[in-house]
Structure formats: C-alpha cells, structure tokens
PyMOL CGO cylinders between C-alpha atoms (Angstrom):
from pymol import cmd
from pymol.cgo import CYLINDER

trace = [
    CYLINDER, 140.00, 170.57, 218.22, 136.87, 172.61, 218.67, 0.3, 1, 1, 1, 1, 1, 1,
    CYLINDER, 136.87, 172.61, 218.67, 134.40, 173.32, 215.88, 0.3, 1, 1, 1, 1, 1, 1,
    CYLINDER, 134.40, 173.32, 215.88, 134.81, 176.95, 214.88, 0.3, 1, 1, 1, 1, 1, 1,
    CYLINDER, 134.81, 176.95, 214.88, 132.39, 179.21, 213.05, 0.3, 1, 1, 1, 1, 1, 1,
    CYLINDER, 132.39, 179.21, 213.05, 133.32, 182.84, 212.63, 0.3, 1, 1, 1, 1, 1, 1,
    CYLINDER, 133.32, 182.84, 212.63, 130.56, 185.37, 212.41, 0.3, 1, 1, 1, 1, 1, 1,
    CYLINDER, 130.56, 185.37, 212.41, 130.20, 189.07, 211.75, 0.3, 1, 1, 1, 1, 1, 1,
    CYLINDER, 130.20, 189.07, 211.75, 129.36, 191.57, 208.98, 0.3, 1, 1, 1, 1, 1, 1,
    CYLINDER, 129.36, 191.57, 208.98, 130.40, 190.54, 205.43, 0.3, 1, 1, 1, 1, 1, 1,
    CYLINDER, 130.40, 190.54, 205.43, 132.68, 193.57, 205.11, 0.3, 1, 1, 1, 1, 1, 1,
    CYLINDER, 132.68, 193.57, 205.11, 134.95, 192.11, 207.81, 0.3, 1, 1, 1, 1, 1, 1,
    CYLINDER, 134.95, 192.11, 207.81, 135.19, 188.67, 206.11, 0.3, 1, 1, 1, 1, 1, 1,
    CYLINDER, 135.19, 188.67, 206.11, 138.86, 188.05, 205.26, 0.3, 1, 1, 1, 1, 1, 1,
    CYLINDER, 138.86, 188.05, 205.26, 139.22, 184.64, 203.53, 0.3, 1, 1, 1, 1, 1, 1,
    CYLINDER, 139.22, 184.64, 203.53, 142.99, 184.68, 204.21, 0.3, 1, 1, 1, 1, 1, 1,
    CYLINDER, 142.99, 184.68, 204.21, 142.38, 184.50, 207.99, 0.3, 1, 1, 1, 1, 1, 1,
    CYLINDER, 142.38, 184.50, 207.99, 140.09, 181.46, 207.84, 0.3, 1, 1, 1, 1, 1, 1,
    CYLINDER, 140.09, 181.46, 207.84, 141.42, 178.02, 208.65, 0.3, 1, 1, 1, 1, 1, 1,
    CYLINDER, 141.42, 178.02, 208.65, 140.82, 174.95, 206.45, 0.3, 1, 1, 1, 1, 1, 1,
    CYLINDER, 140.82, 174.95, 206.45, 137.32, 173.45, 207.03, 0.3, 1, 1, 1, 1, 1, 1,
    CYLINDER, 137.32, 173.45, 207.03, 136.17, 176.57, 208.90, 0.3, 1, 1, 1, 1, 1, 1,
    CYLINDER, 136.17, 176.57, 208.90, 132.81, 178.26, 208.28, 0.3, 1, 1, 1, 1, 1, 1,
    CYLINDER, 132.81, 178.26, 208.28, 132.19, 182.02, 208.31, 0.3, 1, 1, 1, 1, 1, 1,
    CYLINDER, 132.19, 182.02, 208.31, 128.66, 183.39, 208.68, 0.3, 1, 1, 1, 1, 1, 1,
    CYLINDER, 128.66, 183.39, 208.68, 127.93, 186.97, 207.67, 0.3, 1, 1, 1, 1, 1, 1,
    CYLINDER, 127.93, 186.97, 207.67, 125.11, 188.06, 209.91, 0.3, 1, 1, 1, 1, 1, 1,
    CYLINDER, 125.11, 188.06, 209.91, 124.15, 191.15, 207.87, 0.3, 1, 1, 1, 1, 1, 1,
    CYLINDER, 124.15, 191.15, 207.87, 123.67, 189.37, 204.50, 0.3, 1, 1, 1, 1, 1, 1,
    CYLINDER, 123.67, 189.37, 204.50, 122.78, 185.85, 205.61, 0.3, 1, 1, 1, 1, 1, 1,
    CYLINDER, 122.78, 185.85, 205.61, 125.69, 184.34, 203.62, 0.3, 1, 1, 1, 1, 1, 1,
    CYLINDER, 125.69, 184.34, 203.62, 127.65, 181.29, 204.70, 0.3, 1, 1, 1, 1, 1, 1,
    CYLINDER, 127.65, 181.29, 204.70, 131.22, 180.72, 203.50, 0.3, 1, 1, 1, 1, 1, 1,
    CYLINDER, 131.22, 180.72, 203.50, 133.40, 177.60, 203.77, 0.3, 1, 1, 1, 1, 1, 1,
    CYLINDER, 133.40, 177.60, 203.77, 137.23, 177.64, 203.74, 0.3, 1, 1, 1, 1, 1, 1,
    CYLINDER, 137.23, 177.64, 203.74, 139.19, 174.96, 201.88, 0.3, 1, 1, 1, 1, 1, 1,
    CYLINDER, 139.19, 174.96, 201.88, 142.61, 176.56, 202.38, 0.3, 1, 1, 1, 1, 1, 1,
    CYLINDER, 142.61, 176.56, 202.38, 143.42, 180.05, 203.64, 0.3, 1, 1, 1, 1, 1, 1,
    CYLINDER, 143.42, 180.05, 203.64, 142.29, 182.51, 200.96, 0.3, 1, 1, 1, 1, 1, 1,
    CYLINDER, 142.29, 182.51, 200.96, 140.21, 179.89, 199.10, 0.3, 1, 1, 1, 1, 1, 1,
    CYLINDER, 140.21, 179.89, 199.10, 136.57, 179.97, 200.14, 0.3, 1, 1, 1, 1, 1, 1,
    CYLINDER, 136.57, 179.97, 200.14, 133.24, 179.20, 198.54, 0.3, 1, 1, 1, 1, 1, 1,
    CYLINDER, 133.24, 179.20, 198.54, 129.89, 180.71, 199.35, 0.3, 1, 1, 1, 1, 1, 1,
    CYLINDER, 129.89, 180.71, 199.35, 127.29, 178.11, 200.26, 0.3, 1, 1, 1, 1, 1, 1,
    CYLINDER, 127.29, 178.11, 200.26, 123.72, 178.55, 199.07, 0.3, 1, 1, 1, 1, 1, 1,
    CYLINDER, 123.72, 178.55, 199.07, 120.53, 177.03, 200.35, 0.3, 1, 1, 1, 1, 1, 1,
    CYLINDER, 120.53, 177.03, 200.35, 117.72, 175.55, 198.27, 0.3, 1, 1, 1, 1, 1, 1,
    CYLINDER, 117.72, 175.55, 198.27, 115.61, 178.69, 198.77, 0.3, 1, 1, 1, 1, 1, 1,
    CYLINDER, 115.61, 178.69, 198.77, 118.51, 180.77, 197.46, 0.3, 1, 1, 1, 1, 1, 1,
    CYLINDER, 118.51, 180.77, 197.46, 118.86, 178.54, 194.39, 0.3, 1, 1, 1, 1, 1, 1,
    CYLINDER, 118.86, 178.54, 194.39, 115.20, 179.02, 193.50, 0.3, 1, 1, 1, 1, 1, 1,
    CYLINDER, 115.20, 179.02, 193.50, 115.55, 182.80, 193.87, 0.3, 1, 1, 1, 1, 1, 1,
    CYLINDER, 115.55, 182.80, 193.87, 118.73, 182.86, 191.76, 0.3, 1, 1, 1, 1, 1, 1,
    CYLINDER, 118.73, 182.86, 191.76, 117.11, 180.78, 189.02, 0.3, 1, 1, 1, 1, 1, 1,
    CYLINDER, 117.11, 180.78, 189.02, 113.99, 182.93, 189.06, 0.3, 1, 1, 1, 1, 1, 1,
    CYLINDER, 113.99, 182.93, 189.06, 116.10, 186.09, 188.88, 0.3, 1, 1, 1, 1, 1, 1,
    CYLINDER, 116.10, 186.09, 188.88, 118.03, 184.88, 185.82, 0.3, 1, 1, 1, 1, 1, 1,
    CYLINDER, 118.03, 184.88, 185.82, 115.36, 182.92, 183.94, 0.3, 1, 1, 1, 1, 1, 1,
    CYLINDER, 115.36, 182.92, 183.94, 114.38, 185.95, 181.85, 0.3, 1, 1, 1, 1, 1, 1,
    CYLINDER, 114.38, 185.95, 181.85, 118.01, 186.51, 180.79, 0.3, 1, 1, 1, 1, 1, 1,
    CYLINDER, 118.01, 186.51, 180.79, 118.49, 182.85, 179.88, 0.3, 1, 1, 1, 1, 1, 1,
    CYLINDER, 118.49, 182.85, 179.88, 115.25, 182.75, 177.89, 0.3, 1, 1, 1, 1, 1, 1,
    CYLINDER, 115.25, 182.75, 177.89, 116.12, 186.00, 176.11, 0.3, 1, 1, 1, 1, 1, 1,
    CYLINDER, 116.12, 186.00, 176.11, 119.61, 184.72, 175.22, 0.3, 1, 1, 1, 1, 1, 1,
    CYLINDER, 119.61, 184.72, 175.22, 118.31, 181.37, 173.99, 0.3, 1, 1, 1, 1, 1, 1,
    CYLINDER, 118.31, 181.37, 173.99, 115.51, 183.05, 172.04, 0.3, 1, 1, 1, 1, 1, 1,
    CYLINDER, 115.51, 183.05, 172.04, 117.99, 185.42, 170.39, 0.3, 1, 1, 1, 1, 1, 1,
    CYLINDER, 117.99, 185.42, 170.39, 120.29, 182.50, 169.53, 0.3, 1, 1, 1, 1, 1, 1,
    CYLINDER, 120.29, 182.50, 169.53, 117.41, 180.49, 168.06, 0.3, 1, 1, 1, 1, 1, 1,
    CYLINDER, 117.41, 180.49, 168.06, 116.15, 183.50, 166.06, 0.3, 1, 1, 1, 1, 1, 1,
    CYLINDER, 116.15, 183.50, 166.06, 119.66, 184.04, 164.65, 0.3, 1, 1, 1, 1, 1, 1,
    CYLINDER, 119.66, 184.04, 164.65, 119.98, 180.34, 163.77, 0.3, 1, 1, 1, 1, 1, 1,
    CYLINDER, 119.98, 180.34, 163.77, 116.57, 180.43, 162.05, 0.3, 1, 1, 1, 1, 1, 1,
    CYLINDER, 116.57, 180.43, 162.05, 117.52, 183.58, 160.13, 0.3, 1, 1, 1, 1, 1, 1,
    CYLINDER, 117.52, 183.58, 160.13, 120.85, 182.01, 159.09, 0.3, 1, 1, 1, 1, 1, 1,
    CYLINDER, 120.85, 182.01, 159.09, 119.07, 178.84, 157.98, 0.3, 1, 1, 1, 1, 1, 1,
    CYLINDER, 119.07, 178.84, 157.98, 116.50, 180.84, 155.99, 0.3, 1, 1, 1, 1, 1, 1,
    CYLINDER, 116.50, 180.84, 155.99, 119.29, 182.83, 154.34, 0.3, 1, 1, 1, 1, 1, 1,
    CYLINDER, 119.29, 182.83, 154.34, 121.17, 179.63, 153.48, 0.3, 1, 1, 1, 1, 1, 1,
    CYLINDER, 121.17, 179.63, 153.48, 117.98, 178.07, 152.07, 0.3, 1, 1, 1, 1, 1, 1,
    CYLINDER, 117.98, 178.07, 152.07, 117.34, 181.19, 150.00, 0.3, 1, 1, 1, 1, 1, 1,
    CYLINDER, 117.34, 181.19, 150.00, 120.88, 181.10, 148.65, 0.3, 1, 1, 1, 1, 1, 1,
    CYLINDER, 120.88, 181.10, 148.65, 120.57, 177.36, 147.89, 0.3, 1, 1, 1, 1, 1, 1,
    CYLINDER, 120.57, 177.36, 147.89, 117.27, 177.89, 146.07, 0.3, 1, 1, 1, 1, 1, 1,
    CYLINDER, 117.27, 177.89, 146.07, 118.75, 180.76, 144.06, 0.3, 1, 1, 1, 1, 1, 1,
    CYLINDER, 118.75, 180.76, 144.06, 121.79, 178.66, 143.15, 0.3, 1, 1, 1, 1, 1, 1,
    CYLINDER, 121.79, 178.66, 143.15, 119.57, 175.73, 142.18, 0.3, 1, 1, 1, 1, 1, 1,
    CYLINDER, 119.57, 175.73, 142.18, 117.47, 177.98, 139.93, 0.3, 1, 1, 1, 1, 1, 1,
    CYLINDER, 117.47, 177.98, 139.93, 120.62, 179.32, 138.25, 0.3, 1, 1, 1, 1, 1, 1,
    CYLINDER, 120.62, 179.32, 138.25, 121.91, 175.77, 137.79, 0.3, 1, 1, 1, 1, 1, 1,
    CYLINDER, 121.91, 175.77, 137.79, 118.63, 174.77, 136.12, 0.3, 1, 1, 1, 1, 1, 1,
    CYLINDER, 118.63, 174.77, 136.12, 118.84, 177.80, 133.81, 0.3, 1, 1, 1, 1, 1, 1,
    CYLINDER, 118.84, 177.80, 133.81, 122.49, 177.03, 132.90, 0.3, 1, 1, 1, 1, 1, 1,
    CYLINDER, 122.49, 177.03, 132.90, 121.61, 173.37, 132.35, 0.3, 1, 1, 1, 1, 1, 1,
    CYLINDER, 121.61, 173.37, 132.35, 118.81, 174.38, 129.97, 0.3, 1, 1, 1, 1, 1, 1,
    CYLINDER, 118.81, 174.38, 129.97, 121.19, 176.66, 128.05, 0.3, 1, 1, 1, 1, 1, 1,
    CYLINDER, 121.19, 176.66, 128.05, 123.84, 173.92, 127.87, 0.3, 1, 1, 1, 1, 1, 1,
    CYLINDER, 123.84, 173.92, 127.87, 121.29, 171.40, 126.60, 0.3, 1, 1, 1, 1, 1, 1,
    CYLINDER, 121.29, 171.40, 126.60, 120.12, 173.86, 123.97, 0.3, 1, 1, 1, 1, 1, 1,
    CYLINDER, 120.12, 173.86, 123.97, 123.71, 174.54, 122.87, 0.3, 1, 1, 1, 1, 1, 1,
    CYLINDER, 123.71, 174.54, 122.87, 124.42, 170.79, 122.65, 0.3, 1, 1, 1, 1, 1, 1,
    CYLINDER, 124.42, 170.79, 122.65, 121.27, 170.26, 120.55, 0.3, 1, 1, 1, 1, 1, 1,
    CYLINDER, 121.27, 170.26, 120.55, 122.31, 173.11, 118.22, 0.3, 1, 1, 1, 1, 1, 1,
    CYLINDER, 122.31, 173.11, 118.22, 125.85, 171.67, 117.90, 0.3, 1, 1, 1, 1, 1, 1,
    CYLINDER, 125.85, 171.67, 117.90, 124.45, 168.22, 117.10, 0.3, 1, 1, 1, 1, 1, 1,
    CYLINDER, 124.45, 168.22, 117.10, 122.10, 169.70, 114.49, 0.3, 1, 1, 1, 1, 1, 1,
    CYLINDER, 122.10, 169.70, 114.49, 124.99, 171.59, 112.84, 0.3, 1, 1, 1, 1, 1, 1,
    CYLINDER, 124.99, 171.59, 112.84, 127.15, 168.44, 112.87, 0.3, 1, 1, 1, 1, 1, 1,
    CYLINDER, 127.15, 168.44, 112.87, 124.37, 166.35, 111.31, 0.3, 1, 1, 1, 1, 1, 1,
    CYLINDER, 124.37, 166.35, 111.31, 123.80, 169.04, 108.66, 0.3, 1, 1, 1, 1, 1, 1,
    CYLINDER, 123.80, 169.04, 108.66, 127.52, 169.14, 107.77, 0.3, 1, 1, 1, 1, 1, 1,
    CYLINDER, 127.52, 169.14, 107.77, 127.74, 165.33, 107.55, 0.3, 1, 1, 1, 1, 1, 1,
    CYLINDER, 127.74, 165.33, 107.55, 124.67, 165.10, 105.31, 0.3, 1, 1, 1, 1, 1, 1,
    CYLINDER, 124.67, 165.10, 105.31, 126.00, 167.93, 103.10, 0.3, 1, 1, 1, 1, 1, 1,
    CYLINDER, 126.00, 167.93, 103.10, 129.41, 166.20, 102.86, 0.3, 1, 1, 1, 1, 1, 1,
    CYLINDER, 129.41, 166.20, 102.86, 127.73, 162.87, 102.03, 0.3, 1, 1, 1, 1, 1, 1,
    CYLINDER, 127.73, 162.87, 102.03, 125.70, 164.64, 99.32, 0.3, 1, 1, 1, 1, 1, 1,
    CYLINDER, 125.70, 164.64, 99.32, 128.98, 165.84, 97.76, 0.3, 1, 1, 1, 1, 1, 1,
    CYLINDER, 128.98, 165.84, 97.76, 128.29, 169.51, 98.45, 0.3, 1, 1, 1, 1, 1, 1,
    CYLINDER, 128.29, 169.51, 98.45, 131.90, 170.17, 99.49, 0.3, 1, 1, 1, 1, 1, 1,
    CYLINDER, 131.90, 170.17, 99.49, 133.54, 168.20, 96.68, 0.3, 1, 1, 1, 1, 1, 1,
    CYLINDER, 133.54, 168.20, 96.68, 134.60, 170.34, 93.73, 0.3, 1, 1, 1, 1, 1, 1,
    CYLINDER, 134.60, 170.34, 93.73, 136.29, 169.53, 90.41, 0.3, 1, 1, 1, 1, 1, 1,
    CYLINDER, 136.29, 169.53, 90.41, 140.02, 168.76, 90.51, 0.3, 1, 1, 1, 1, 1, 1,
    CYLINDER, 140.02, 168.76, 90.51, 142.31, 171.77, 90.19, 0.3, 1, 1, 1, 1, 1, 1,
    CYLINDER, 142.31, 171.77, 90.19, 145.01, 172.29, 87.50, 0.3, 1, 1, 1, 1, 1, 1,
    CYLINDER, 145.01, 172.29, 87.50, 148.16, 170.17, 87.60, 0.3, 1, 1, 1, 1, 1, 1,
    CYLINDER, 148.16, 170.17, 87.60, 150.94, 171.82, 89.64, 0.3, 1, 1, 1, 1, 1, 1,
    CYLINDER, 150.94, 171.82, 89.64, 154.51, 172.27, 88.50, 0.3, 1, 1, 1, 1, 1, 1,
    CYLINDER, 154.51, 172.27, 88.50, 156.81, 169.30, 89.07, 0.3, 1, 1, 1, 1, 1, 1,
    CYLINDER, 156.81, 169.30, 89.07, 158.98, 169.58, 92.16, 0.3, 1, 1, 1, 1, 1, 1,
    CYLINDER, 158.98, 169.58, 92.16, 162.74, 169.20, 92.36, 0.3, 1, 1, 1, 1, 1, 1,
    CYLINDER, 162.74, 169.20, 92.36, 164.41, 165.95, 93.25, 0.3, 1, 1, 1, 1, 1, 1,
    CYLINDER, 164.41, 165.95, 93.25, 164.51, 165.39, 97.00, 0.3, 1, 1, 1, 1, 1, 1,
    CYLINDER, 164.51, 165.39, 97.00, 167.52, 164.56, 99.11, 0.3, 1, 1, 1, 1, 1, 1,
    CYLINDER, 167.52, 164.56, 99.11, 167.41, 161.92, 101.82, 0.3, 1, 1, 1, 1, 1, 1,
    CYLINDER, 167.41, 161.92, 101.82, 169.75, 162.33, 104.71, 0.3, 1, 1, 1, 1, 1, 1,
    CYLINDER, 169.75, 162.33, 104.71, 170.04, 160.37, 107.92, 0.3, 1, 1, 1, 1, 1, 1,
    CYLINDER, 170.04, 160.37, 107.92, 170.58, 161.61, 111.40, 0.3, 1, 1, 1, 1, 1, 1,
    CYLINDER, 170.58, 161.61, 111.40, 171.57, 159.91, 114.63, 0.3, 1, 1, 1, 1, 1, 1,
    CYLINDER, 171.57, 159.91, 114.63, 168.42, 158.62, 116.27, 0.3, 1, 1, 1, 1, 1, 1,
    CYLINDER, 168.42, 158.62, 116.27, 166.33, 158.11, 113.13, 0.3, 1, 1, 1, 1, 1, 1,
    CYLINDER, 166.33, 158.11, 113.13, 164.84, 154.67, 112.71, 0.3, 1, 1, 1, 1, 1, 1,
    CYLINDER, 164.84, 154.67, 112.71, 161.90, 152.92, 111.16, 0.3, 1, 1, 1, 1, 1, 1,
    CYLINDER, 161.90, 152.92, 111.16, 160.02, 149.63, 111.25, 0.3, 1, 1, 1, 1, 1, 1,
    CYLINDER, 160.02, 149.63, 111.25, 159.32, 147.18, 108.46, 0.3, 1, 1, 1, 1, 1, 1,
    CYLINDER, 159.32, 147.18, 108.46, 157.33, 143.94, 108.43, 0.3, 1, 1, 1, 1, 1, 1,
    CYLINDER, 157.33, 143.94, 108.43, 158.82, 141.15, 106.29, 0.3, 1, 1, 1, 1, 1, 1,
    CYLINDER, 158.82, 141.15, 106.29, 157.14, 137.75, 106.10, 0.3, 1, 1, 1, 1, 1, 1,
    CYLINDER, 157.14, 137.75, 106.10, 155.29, 138.41, 109.38, 0.3, 1, 1, 1, 1, 1, 1,
    CYLINDER, 155.29, 138.41, 109.38, 158.36, 139.60, 111.30, 0.3, 1, 1, 1, 1, 1, 1,
    CYLINDER, 158.36, 139.60, 111.30, 158.93, 143.13, 112.61, 0.3, 1, 1, 1, 1, 1, 1,
    CYLINDER, 158.93, 143.13, 112.61, 162.31, 144.60, 111.63, 0.3, 1, 1, 1, 1, 1, 1,
    CYLINDER, 162.31, 144.60, 111.63, 163.96, 147.72, 113.05, 0.3, 1, 1, 1, 1, 1, 1,
    CYLINDER, 163.96, 147.72, 113.05, 165.67, 149.77, 110.35, 0.3, 1, 1, 1, 1, 1, 1,
    CYLINDER, 165.67, 149.77, 110.35, 168.37, 152.28, 111.33, 0.3, 1, 1, 1, 1, 1, 1,
    CYLINDER, 168.37, 152.28, 111.33, 171.28, 153.96, 109.51, 0.3, 1, 1, 1, 1, 1, 1,
    CYLINDER, 171.28, 153.96, 109.51, 174.59, 152.15, 109.16, 0.3, 1, 1, 1, 1, 1, 1,
    CYLINDER, 174.59, 152.15, 109.16, 177.25, 153.31, 111.59, 0.3, 1, 1, 1, 1, 1, 1,
    CYLINDER, 177.25, 153.31, 111.59, 174.71, 154.40, 114.22, 0.3, 1, 1, 1, 1, 1, 1,
    CYLINDER, 174.71, 154.40, 114.22, 173.69, 152.79, 117.48, 0.3, 1, 1, 1, 1, 1, 1,
    CYLINDER, 173.69, 152.79, 117.48, 170.28, 151.16, 117.34, 0.3, 1, 1, 1, 1, 1, 1,
    CYLINDER, 170.28, 151.16, 117.34, 167.70, 152.39, 119.83, 0.3, 1, 1, 1, 1, 1, 1,
    CYLINDER, 167.70, 152.39, 119.83, 167.25, 150.33, 123.03, 0.3, 1, 1, 1, 1, 1, 1,
    CYLINDER, 167.25, 150.33, 123.03, 164.13, 148.35, 122.07, 0.3, 1, 1, 1, 1, 1, 1,
    CYLINDER, 164.13, 148.35, 122.07, 162.91, 144.86, 122.75, 0.3, 1, 1, 1, 1, 1, 1,
    CYLINDER, 162.91, 144.86, 122.75, 159.73, 142.80, 122.69, 0.3, 1, 1, 1, 1, 1, 1,
    CYLINDER, 159.73, 142.80, 122.69, 158.78, 141.52, 126.15, 0.3, 1, 1, 1, 1, 1, 1,
    CYLINDER, 158.78, 141.52, 126.15, 157.20, 138.17, 127.12, 0.3, 1, 1, 1, 1, 1, 1,
    CYLINDER, 157.20, 138.17, 127.12, 153.69, 139.61, 126.55, 0.3, 1, 1, 1, 1, 1, 1,
    CYLINDER, 153.69, 139.61, 126.55, 154.58, 140.54, 122.96, 0.3, 1, 1, 1, 1, 1, 1,
    CYLINDER, 154.58, 140.54, 122.96, 154.71, 144.31, 123.61, 0.3, 1, 1, 1, 1, 1, 1,
    CYLINDER, 154.71, 144.31, 123.61, 157.37, 146.51, 122.01, 0.3, 1, 1, 1, 1, 1, 1,
    CYLINDER, 157.37, 146.51, 122.01, 159.35, 148.28, 124.77, 0.3, 1, 1, 1, 1, 1, 1,
    CYLINDER, 159.35, 148.28, 124.77, 161.49, 151.39, 124.07, 0.3, 1, 1, 1, 1, 1, 1,
    CYLINDER, 161.49, 151.39, 124.07, 163.88, 152.31, 126.89, 0.3, 1, 1, 1, 1, 1, 1,
    CYLINDER, 163.88, 152.31, 126.89, 164.65, 156.01, 126.90, 0.3, 1, 1, 1, 1, 1, 1,
]
cmd.load_cgo(trace, "trace")
C-alpha cells in the first residue's frame, strides 16, 4: 500500500473521506490532520505552534488563577472575621456566665449562713385540730419490706399474689416486671 497524504484548502477537508492512518495537509492554514478512523481525526501541532498557543492563552490563565486566588483570600478573610467575632462573643458570654455563677454562689452562701444563724426558724404555731381516724385498705400490687433479725422480708396482703422478686447471687434485689 502506498503512503497517502491528502492536501488542499482546509474548507475542503472532509474527515469522513479519510482512511485510517492517513494524513491531510491544509495548504492555506498550515494545519496537519491525522485520521484514526473515518470521521475521527486529530489536528497535529508543532512545537512552534505550542509555544504560540501557550503565549496566546497565558494572560487568560493568569487572570483566571489570580481571580480564583483573590476569591479564596477574600473567603478566608471573611471566615477569619466571622471566627474572631464568634470568639469575642463567646468570651463575652463566658464572662457573663461566670458572673452569674459567682452571684448564685454568693446568694447560696448567704442563705446557708442565714439558715445556720436561725433566721428562718420561727416559734412553733398553735396546735391544730385532731384529725379523724384513718382507714387502711389494701390493693392488689401493694407490698412492703421489713427487716427482722437481719433478714429482709417481703410483706404483701393475704389472698394476693406476691410480686416476682428475688435476690441474685451478687446479693442484689431483682424485681421482674
């Protein structure tokens, strides 16, 4: 197979007509294209072209990076300002809280010393009227404890079911509900 290079003006370049691994040179623009598959081509550039392209876009890249850095600096300054403001407010609130705690402690100490001095103890009041006799009634689920000679007894009304209690191996009283 012969080596083929198509040539002509760039306006007549049709990537769909190129064969795989074929070059196409546009004589009016100085471009060189390479075909991978019909319709899929890439423009080749030379080292001189790369330098020109970089030089042409350096200003844009620098401007974009500079703008990004300026925004990042402004955001950082704003965040630092906010942090400093929040820290100042926290210090102020901490001072107020400490002052309130000191005042509360002073009031508590004053009340304790006044109580110890008997300031809140008055003379006994008059004897009240005697109350009526009370009535004791039992209900399902009422129980009590009593210690007799060092033993704990569960007391519950006759005719009722005792609660589900036991003392485990560790000596703890367990109530199962």
